[in-house]
DOMI-758191 format. One line per field, with one value per residue (C-alpha): residue in three letters; chain; y, z, x. Coordinates in pm, 1 decimal, always signed. Example, Ala and Ser with C-alpha at 12.3 -4.5 7.8 and 13.67 -1.06 7.14 Angstrom:
residues 2
code = ala, ser
unit = A, A
py = -450.0, -106.0
pz = +780.0, +714.0
px = +1230.0, +1367.0
This chain:
residues 439
code = met, ser, ser, his, arg, ser, arg, leu, val, ala, leu, leu, arg, leu, arg, asp, phe, arg, lys, leu, leu, ala, val, arg, leu, leu, ser, gln, leu, ser, asp, gly, val, phe, gln, val, ser, leu, ala, ser, tyr, val, ile, phe, ser, pro, glu, arg, gln, ala, thr, pro, gly, ala, ile, ala, ser, ala, leu, ala, val, met, leu, leu, pro, phe, ser, leu, val, gly, pro, phe, thr, gly, val, leu, leu, asp, arg, trp, arg, arg, arg, gln, val, leu, phe, leu, gly, asn, leu, ala, arg, ser, val, leu, val, leu, gly, thr, ala, ala, leu, val, val, ala, glu, val, pro, asp, trp, leu, tyr, phe, cys, ala, ala, leu, leu, val, thr, ala, val, asn, arg, phe, ile, leu, ala, gly, leu, ser, ala, ala, leu, pro, arg, val, val, asp, asp, gln, leu, leu, val, thr, ala, asn, ser, val, ser, pro, thr, leu, gly, thr, val, val, ala, thr, ala, gly, gly, gly, ala, ala, phe, leu, val, asn, leu, val, leu, pro, arg, gly, thr, ala, ser, asp, thr, val, leu, val, leu, leu, ser, ala, val, leu, tyr, leu, ser, ala, ser, leu, ala, ala, arg, arg, met, pro, pro, asp, leu, leu, gly, pro, glu, his, arg, pro, asp, arg, pro, pro, leu, arg, gln, ala, val, gly, glu, thr, ala, arg, gly, leu, ala, asp, gly, val, arg, his, leu, val, his, asp, cys, arg, pro, ala, ala, his, ala, leu, ala, ala, val, thr, val, thr, arg, phe, cys, tyr, gly, val, leu, ile, val, met, val, leu, met, leu, ser, arg, tyr, thr, phe, asn, asp, pro, ser, asp, asn, ala, ala, gly, met, ala, thr, leu, gly, ile, ala, val, gly, val, ser, gly, ile, gly, phe, phe, leu, ala, ala, val, val, ser, pro, trp, leu, thr, arg, arg, leu, gly, val, ala, gly, trp, met, val, cys, cys, leu, val, ala, ala, ala, leu, phe, val, pro, gly, leu, gly, leu, phe, phe, ser, pro, leu, pro, thr, leu, ala, ala, ala, leu, leu, leu, gly, leu, ile, thr, gln, gly, ala, lys, ile, cys, thr, asp, thr, ile, val, gln, ser, ala, val, glu, asp, asp, tyr, arg, gly, arg, val, phe, ala, leu, tyr, asp, val, leu, phe, asn, val, ala, phe, val, ala, ala, ala, ala, leu, thr, ala, leu, val, leu, pro, leu, ser, gly, gln, ser, val, pro, val, val, val, gly, val, ala, val, leu, tyr, gly, leu, thr, ala, val, gly, tyr, ala, arg, ala, val, arg, arg, arg, pro, pro, pro, arg, gln, his, ser, glu, his, ala, pro, ala, ala
unit = A, A, A, A, A, A, A, A, A, A, A, A, A, A, A, A, A, A, A, A, A, A, A, A, A, A, A, A, A, A, A, A, A, A, A, A, A, A, A, A, A, A, A, A, A, A, A, A, A, A, A, A, A, A, A, A, A, A, A, A, A, A, A, A, A, A, A, A, A, A, A, A, A, A, A, A, A, A, A, A, A, A, A, A, A, A, A, A, A, A, A, A, A, A, A, A, A, A, A, A, A, A, A, A, A, A, A, A, A, A, A, A, A, A, A, A, A, A, A, A, A, A, A, A, A, A, A, A, A, A, A, A, A, A, A, A, A, A, A, A, A, A, A, A, A, A, A, A, A, A, A, A, A, A, A, A, A, A, A, A, A, A, A, A, A, A, A, A, A, A, A, A, A, A, A, A, A, A, A, A, A, A, A, A, A, A, A, A, A, A, A, A, A, A, A, A, A, A, A, A, A, A, A, A, A, A, A, A, A, A, A, A, A, A, A, A, A, A, A, A, A, A, A, A, A, A, A, A, A, A, A, A, A, A, A, A, A, A, A, A, A, A, A, A, A, A, A, A, A, A, A, A, A, A, A, A, A, A, A, A, A, A, A, A, A, A, A, A, A, A, A, A, A, A, A, A, A, A, A, A, A, A, A, A, A, A, A, A, A, A, A, A, A, A, A, A, A, A, A, A, A, A, A, A, A, A, A, A, A, A, A, A, A, A, A, A, A, A, A, A, A, A, A, A, A, A, A, A, A, A, A, A, A, A, A, A, A, A, A, A, A, A, A, A, A, A, A, A, A, A, A, A, A, A, A, A, A, A, A, A, A, A, A, A, A, A, A, A, A, A, A, A, A, A, A, A, A, A, A, A, A, A, A, A, A, A, A, A, A, A, A, A, A, A, A, A, A, A, A, A, A, A, A, A, A, A, A, A, A, A, A, A, A, A, A, A, A, A, A, A, A, A, A, A, A, A, A, A, A, A, A, A, A, A, A, A, A, A, A
py = +1136.5, +1384.5, +1136.3, +1078.6, +1455.2, +1496.6, +1222.9, +1388.7, +1725.4, +1564.8, +1395.7, +1717.7, +1887.5, +1651.4, +1847.0, +1542.4, +1380.4, +1694.9, +1691.5, +1325.5, +1386.5, +1677.4, +1444.8, +1189.3, +1447.1, +1604.0, +1263.3, +1127.0, +1454.8, +1415.7, +1054.4, +1161.5, +1421.0, +1184.2, +900.2, +1128.3, +1261.4, +901.6, +821.7, +1145.0, +1076.8, +710.3, +710.0, +1059.1, +1229.8, +1351.8, +1272.7, +909.0, +625.1, +463.0, +85.6, -186.4, -274.1, +78.7, +67.9, -266.6, -114.9, +182.4, -44.0, -256.3, +56.0, +159.0, -180.4, -423.7, -243.1, -277.1, -652.1, -742.7, -500.7, -480.3, -798.9, -702.6, -335.1, -412.5, -581.8, -262.7, -21.2, -200.6, -119.7, +225.1, +544.0, +604.2, +982.5, +943.3, +711.4, +980.7, +1261.9, +1093.1, +884.1, +1187.1, +1375.4, +1083.8, +1077.8, +1448.8, +1397.6, +1090.1, +1275.6, +1560.3, +1300.6, +1162.7, +1512.9, +1536.4, +1204.6, +1335.3, +1644.0, +1432.1, +1195.1, +888.5, +530.5, +410.3, +146.9, +410.1, +631.0, +334.0, +235.9, +585.6, +583.9, +236.3, +367.1, +647.6, +410.0, +155.6, +418.1, +499.0, +157.4, +242.8, +584.0, +449.7, +164.6, +403.5, +640.4, +355.7, +212.9, +555.1, +637.0, +466.6, +677.3, +1002.6, +886.3, +706.9, +387.1, +561.3, +761.4, +506.3, +373.1, +725.9, +807.3, +492.9, +599.8, +963.4, +938.0, +685.0, +833.4, +1185.7, +1047.1, +884.1, +1204.1, +1423.5, +1167.1, +1188.0, +1567.1, +1566.4, +1355.4, +1590.0, +1896.4, +1734.7, +1655.8, +2022.7, +2135.6, +1898.8, +2059.9, +2415.8, +2368.8, +2285.7, +1911.4, +1779.1, +1731.4, +2070.3, +1988.6, +1642.3, +1802.1, +2060.6, +1784.7, +1586.1, +1898.2, +1981.1, +1636.6, +1686.5, +2011.2, +1842.8, +1550.5, +1803.4, +1977.8, +1640.5, +1581.2, +1921.2, +1856.7, +1530.2, +1709.5, +1925.8, +1620.9, +1505.1, +1219.4, +965.7, +1063.8, +790.6, +502.3, +219.7, +147.5, +14.1, -361.7, -531.0, -877.1, -812.6, -1076.3, -973.4, -826.1, -1125.9, -1360.6, -1139.9, -1125.4, -1503.6, -1545.8, -1319.3, -1530.2, -1848.9, -1692.2, -1630.5, -1992.5, -2105.6, -1896.4, -2071.0, -2414.1, -2319.5, -2210.7, -2522.7, -2782.7, -2633.1, -2352.0, -2444.6, -2195.3, -1902.7, -2055.5, -2089.4, -1727.8, -1600.7, -1796.6, -1652.0, -1291.2, -1324.7, -1421.1, -1126.0, -894.1, -1041.2, -984.5, -630.4, -559.6, -681.8, -463.7, -156.9, -172.8, -210.7, +99.1, +293.7, +208.5, +275.6, +617.7, +702.5, +575.1, +481.0, +706.4, +1021.2, +1155.9, +1005.7, +1352.5, +1499.6, +1392.2, +1612.7, +1442.8, +1101.8, +1186.7, +1327.6, +1006.9, +795.6, +1016.3, +972.5, +595.0, +579.4, +798.7, +582.8, +270.1, +439.8, +488.0, +112.9, +52.5, +275.6, +95.4, -236.6, -110.2, -9.8, -319.8, -598.9, -614.1, -631.6, -896.8, -1116.5, -1134.9, -1278.4, -1476.6, -1554.3, -1435.5, -1719.2, -1667.7, -1298.3, -1387.7, -1631.9, -1371.0, -1119.5, -1366.6, -1472.5, -1110.4, -1025.4, -1322.4, -1184.6, -808.8, -800.4, -931.3, -778.4, -427.3, -457.9, -584.2, -255.4, -76.6, +254.9, +507.3, +467.2, +85.9, +98.7, +342.5, +119.8, -174.8, +29.3, +97.8, -269.5, -380.7, -159.7, -299.2, -668.6, -635.0, -462.2, -688.6, -994.9, -836.3, -758.9, -1121.8, -1247.0, -1015.0, -1147.0, -1512.9, -1473.7, -1288.4, -1552.4, -1872.6, -1818.5, -1875.5, -1561.5, -1685.3, -1697.7, -1411.0, -1142.5, -1363.4, -1463.2, -1099.3, -1020.1, -1302.1, -1168.0, -828.7, -989.6, -1196.7, -901.0, -670.8, -930.1, -1055.2, -700.7, -650.2, -996.6, -914.2, -594.1, -778.9, -1051.3, -798.4, -614.1, -920.0, -958.2, -622.1, -392.0, -19.4, +54.3, -150.7, -333.3, -708.8, -944.7, -1247.4, -1061.2, -960.1, -1311.4, -1466.2, -1250.1, -1340.7, -1711.6, -1678.9, -1512.0, -1789.6, -2072.7, -1910.7, -1881.2, -2250.3, -2360.6, -2147.4, -2256.4, -2622.9, -2556.1, -2386.2, -2660.6, -2908.4, -2681.6, -2387.8, -2090.5, -2016.5, -1836.3, -1485.8, -1381.7, -1122.7, -1395.6, -1536.5, -1213.2, -1270.2, -1126.9, -808.8
pz = -1854.4, -2138.6, -2329.7, -2017.7, -1974.8, -2337.0, -2303.8, -1991.7, -2167.3, -2464.4, -2228.1, -2050.8, -2384.4, -2444.3, -2347.1, -2288.4, -2071.9, -1859.8, -1813.9, -1710.4, -1476.9, -1315.4, -1242.2, -1084.8, -869.8, -741.8, -677.2, -483.4, -297.1, -181.9, -81.8, +142.1, +318.5, +360.9, +501.0, +762.5, +852.7, +898.6, +1124.6, +1318.2, +1382.0, +1472.8, +1667.7, +1789.0, +1852.6, +2217.3, +2241.3, +2156.8, +2308.8, +2029.3, +2051.7, +1847.7, +1714.8, +1580.6, +1421.2, +1258.9, +1119.2, +977.4, +809.1, +665.8, +520.4, +355.2, +224.6, +169.0, -133.8, -307.0, -245.6, -300.9, -582.2, -745.4, -957.6, -1116.5, -1193.6, -1532.5, -1649.6, -1589.4, -1707.4, -2043.3, -2078.7, -1922.7, -2069.0, -1854.9, -1866.4, -1714.9, -1449.8, -1348.5, -1366.1, -1199.1, -962.7, -811.7, -804.6, -619.3, -374.4, -308.0, -225.5, -14.0, +179.4, +247.8, +389.4, +598.7, +736.6, +837.1, +1018.2, +1207.6, +1320.5, +1420.2, +1619.2, +1478.2, +1575.4, +1442.8, +1208.6, +1014.2, +974.0, +858.8, +600.8, +449.9, +446.5, +289.4, -5.6, -59.2, -71.3, -286.3, -557.8, -528.3, -672.3, -994.7, -1011.1, -981.0, -1225.0, -1469.2, -1457.4, -1542.7, -1815.7, -1977.0, -1997.3, -2335.9, -2486.3, -2425.2, -2465.3, -2758.4, -2720.9, -2721.4, -2409.0, -2228.9, -2000.7, -1893.5, -1835.1, -1624.8, -1414.5, -1373.1, -1309.5, -1021.3, -857.0, -859.5, -741.0, -440.1, -364.8, -366.7, -160.9, +99.1, +73.6, +122.8, +434.6, +560.6, +495.9, +679.5, +967.3, +987.4, +981.8, +1271.6, +1467.3, +1402.1, +1472.4, +1818.7, +1850.3, +1837.4, +1609.4, +1445.8, +1321.3, +1201.6, +1010.0, +850.1, +722.5, +576.4, +408.8, +266.1, +105.4, -37.6, -204.5, -349.9, -485.9, -650.3, -810.6, -946.9, -1093.1, -1264.5, -1399.3, -1555.7, -1710.2, -1914.7, -2128.3, -2418.8, -2309.3, -2555.4, -2521.9, -2277.8, -2437.9, -2441.0, -2802.8, -2877.0, -2938.9, -3022.6, -2981.3, -2615.2, -2389.1, -2161.1, -1822.8, -1621.5, -1837.6, -1807.1, -1426.5, -1415.3, -1636.6, -1403.0, -1102.0, -1289.8, -1393.2, -1029.7, -949.6, -1240.5, -1099.1, -761.7, -925.9, -1131.5, -816.7, -619.8, -890.3, -1134.5, -962.7, -608.7, -573.3, -634.6, -400.9, -125.3, -171.1, -164.0, +154.3, +320.4, +219.7, +334.8, +681.2, +685.7, +591.1, +872.6, +1124.6, +993.1, +1048.3, +1407.5, +1484.2, +1312.4, +1539.5, +1839.1, +1738.3, +1694.0, +2046.8, +2196.0, +2027.8, +2154.3, +2513.9, +2627.1, +2466.7, +2520.7, +2750.4, +2618.5, +2628.5, +2410.8, +2070.2, +1877.8, +2042.6, +1968.4, +1599.5, +1584.7, +1730.4, +1488.3, +1197.0, +1292.6, +1316.8, +973.5, +825.7, +974.3, +840.6, +499.5, +513.2, +569.0, +256.6, +59.5, +196.6, +89.8, -266.9, -251.0, -89.8, -225.5, -576.0, -423.9, -168.0, -410.3, -631.9, -338.7, -148.0, -418.5, -405.4, -173.3, +47.1, +96.1, +175.3, +446.6, +589.7, +613.7, +804.0, +1041.3, +1108.1, +1196.6, +1436.2, +1618.7, +1628.4, +1699.9, +2057.2, +2092.9, +2037.3, +2080.7, +2439.2, +2567.4, +2486.9, +2468.8, +2181.7, +2057.9, +2035.1, +1874.4, +1608.6, +1542.1, +1505.0, +1265.0, +1045.6, +1034.0, +990.2, +683.7, +543.8, +587.9, +490.4, +163.4, +107.0, +133.3, -105.7, -361.9, -346.2, -388.7, -683.5, -850.3, -789.3, -916.4, -1226.4, -1310.4, -1201.7, -1316.0, -1681.3, -1872.5, -1940.0, -1564.9, -1438.6, -1437.3, -1247.5, -993.5, -927.3, -878.3, -623.1, -468.4, -419.5, -245.0, -11.2, +69.8, +184.2, +344.5, +558.3, +684.8, +777.2, +935.4, +1150.2, +1272.9, +1348.1, +1545.9, +1733.6, +1833.6, +2034.9, +2238.5, +2256.4, +2557.1, +2509.4, +2620.5, +2330.4, +2568.3, +2530.4, +2575.8, +2441.7, +2117.9, +2057.1, +2131.7, +1919.6, +1619.5, +1660.1, +1675.7, +1364.2, +1177.5, +1290.6, +1189.8, +851.3, +800.1, +878.5, +664.9, +368.4, +388.2, +379.8, +92.4, -127.8, -52.9, -206.7, -487.0, -544.1, -740.9, -1087.2, -1070.1, -1212.1, -1450.8, -1201.2, -942.7, -1152.0, -1126.6, -934.4, -586.9, -561.0
px = +2161.2, +2108.9, +1891.9, +1680.0, +1641.6, +1541.1, +1276.8, +1143.1, +1122.2, +947.8, +703.6, +612.9, +546.1, +254.1, -58.0, -278.6, -12.5, +8.5, -368.8, -368.4, -74.2, -262.5, -555.1, -320.2, -142.4, -463.1, -620.8, -324.1, -273.2, -634.4, -567.5, -280.2, -494.1, -789.6, -578.3, -422.1, -767.3, -881.3, -586.7, -635.6, -1003.6, -962.9, -636.2, -546.2, -877.4, -889.4, -1262.0, -1203.9, -1005.9, -810.2, -814.5, -642.1, -987.9, -1037.6, -692.9, -775.4, -1095.9, -906.2, -650.4, -931.0, -1090.8, -763.7, -650.7, -936.6, -1086.0, -749.4, -754.8, -1117.8, -1205.8, -863.4, -865.0, -1197.7, -1132.7, -978.1, -1298.4, -1496.8, -1227.7, -1223.5, -1596.1, -1638.4, -1492.6, -1187.5, -1220.1, -1566.6, -1426.4, -1174.9, -1432.6, -1728.9, -1516.2, -1344.2, -1673.7, -1833.6, -1542.8, -1587.1, -1956.2, -1882.7, -1614.4, -1857.1, -2093.4, -1807.2, -1741.0, -2106.6, -2073.3, -1768.5, -1961.7, -2261.5, -2035.0, -2207.4, -2113.0, -1779.9, -1925.5, -2121.0, -1812.3, -1604.5, -1867.9, -1852.6, -1471.9, -1473.9, -1676.4, -1423.2, -1127.1, -1313.3, -1361.1, -990.8, -900.7, -1083.5, -916.3, -560.6, -621.4, -788.0, -491.1, -251.9, -474.4, -515.6, -146.0, -75.6, -356.6, -167.7, +195.5, +357.6, +559.6, +898.4, +811.6, +595.8, +871.2, +963.1, +596.6, +552.6, +849.6, +748.4, +373.3, +357.6, +667.0, +524.8, +192.4, +359.3, +550.9, +240.1, +44.3, +319.4, +314.5, -62.5, -22.4, +248.3, +32.9, -257.7, -24.9, +81.3, -282.0, -342.7, -61.7, -183.7, -554.5, -687.3, -727.6, -1082.3, -1380.1, -1325.6, -973.9, -1081.3, -1368.6, -1138.6, -908.0, -1196.8, -1339.3, -995.4, -974.5, -1327.5, -1218.2, -910.3, -1116.5, -1348.5, -1049.8, -930.0, -1275.2, -1275.6, -925.4, -1047.2, -1343.8, -1103.1, -1018.4, -1240.4, -1472.7, -1327.6, -960.7, -861.7, -1052.1, -1130.8, -1206.7, -1553.8, -1537.9, -1868.1, -1707.5, -1623.8, -1787.3, -2075.1, -1983.4, -2103.9, -1901.3, -1591.8, -1619.5, -1657.6, -1353.4, -1154.5, -1250.0, -1162.6, -834.0, -740.3, -827.9, -609.5, -326.2, -359.6, -353.8, -48.7, +135.6, +47.7, +112.2, +362.9, +551.1, +643.0, +935.3, +699.4, +439.3, +700.0, +812.4, +453.8, +384.0, +695.9, +625.9, +263.9, +390.0, +632.8, +347.5, +136.6, +416.1, +467.9, +97.7, +113.0, +415.0, +265.7, -40.7, +190.6, +389.7, +65.6, -48.0, +296.2, +306.2, -39.9, -30.5, +322.0, +581.6, +371.3, +104.7, -222.9, -379.3, -100.2, -225.4, +18.0, +315.6, +167.1, +123.3, +476.4, +623.6, +424.2, +533.1, +899.5, +855.7, +690.7, +964.5, +1240.2, +1069.7, +1053.1, +1430.1, +1455.7, +1246.4, +1483.4, +1790.1, +1639.1, +1616.4, +1983.8, +2136.7, +1912.9, +2068.1, +2418.1, +2322.0, +2128.9, +2436.8, +2631.1, +2369.9, +2116.8, +1755.5, +1649.8, +1956.3, +1880.3, +1518.6, +1628.6, +1867.7, +1581.2, +1365.0, +1644.4, +1741.3, +1381.0, +1359.6, +1665.1, +1614.6, +1238.4, +1278.5, +1625.0, +1488.8, +1114.6, +1112.7, +1257.0, +926.8, +1111.3, +1139.3, +1498.1, +1503.9, +1159.9, +1283.3, +1584.2, +1348.7, +1130.9, +1434.4, +1535.3, +1177.6, +1139.5, +1464.1, +1380.5, +1013.0, +1093.8, +1393.5, +1168.6, +920.3, +1192.4, +1305.2, +948.2, +884.2, +1198.0, +1114.0, +756.7, +873.3, +1133.3, +956.7, +597.8, +512.0, +421.3, +67.4, +0.2, +212.8, -56.1, -299.7, -36.0, +53.2, -316.9, -329.2, -7.6, -173.3, -471.3, -252.2, -28.1, -308.2, -536.2, -245.0, -187.4, -553.7, -577.5, -274.7, -439.0, -763.7, -586.1, -373.4, -690.5, -792.1, -471.3, -289.5, -348.8, -402.8, -46.9, +89.3, +324.8, +291.8, +584.3, +389.3, +305.4, +668.6, +795.8, +520.5, +612.8, +981.4, +896.4, +680.2, +967.4, +1203.0, +968.7, +915.2, +1291.9, +1340.5, +1045.1, +1146.9, +1511.4, +1404.5, +1163.1, +1423.2, +1673.0, +1428.3, +1306.4, +1542.2, +1406.0, +1548.0, +1880.3, +1887.8, +2161.3, +2281.0, +2338.7, +2620.6, +2816.8, +3142.2, +3169.2, +3368.9
């Protein structure tokens, strides 16, 4: 513990690291505020009737840039000065958010608002990747692990804090266009502050180094696309255990997306008076918080359970448990059972993801691992958006749909059976920790 504390103190003494960390914290604080403003405008605005289609559009805005742009960001970040990416990217986001605020005031059609919000979140992918790529330029090798633990964790904490602050602002201000505009303007100011914080660093501090032998941009983008295709071929032909795990976790992510949209609609129209937007947001916030507790519990219990059941065994248990508790709790369509389901859903969703991460890391050859994880990221987010889009076609405004709940449970059950049969034929590599004797 003392050595960890000493490394942390040494890390915080590095002036350039503190400057980079300030940019991350301000950027992710802004992200939290902007995402809550997006949800407030789309789902809980009293002037608008939130629909599953609008929710699907909002989720697409928040997630698709990470999937579609993400694999290619590294190509550009290895050519552009990363300090300029942080400075100009946050400045661009501030301007774009100001434009988004103007669109809110003007009450433009939804598609125009979503296009503006999509540009904001697309730039965000470059910002987050640039922050990670720049870290080794301000921290030496001895402190890099500590820096990689501290920076993303603090970023997640402040993003959550930003969302919480935006939620409180929503409760204090009268609900309507004015409060939505205030939230969007607040995120614009925070993005501007992140841009100014990045400008305090020397332009060449964060790299990359100039390399005249670097291939042209078009060639590099083509190589990235071919690399993803190579990763798919490696999964299909040479690494079936990882392919099976990715298929299973993609289905769990799809089911999670369907149920998230259902909880949103229940919070808005069934559990509360539809005109009481503050109560609807409060219910949704509690559900998200309870699900977050489930994610934390998964991180605690998964190592213990994988030692006793194996990684594949714990994955099958997660899928079977979901097939049982989703109809057992979800068909009540009342707050307490729904919150219990949210807790268990967070636990099994994150548990399945932990298992998949482990299987991919151990089963995929090192030469292909980066490309497979890039593909994993695409599948994970696209499945979530696809679930929201499909749910928009079949879910009523009330969020109460017995066929949807039963369909999700059946999909969980079929995935459990299919994955169990797949791992029986081709079991994933056993981890060293799985050989530990049971207590």
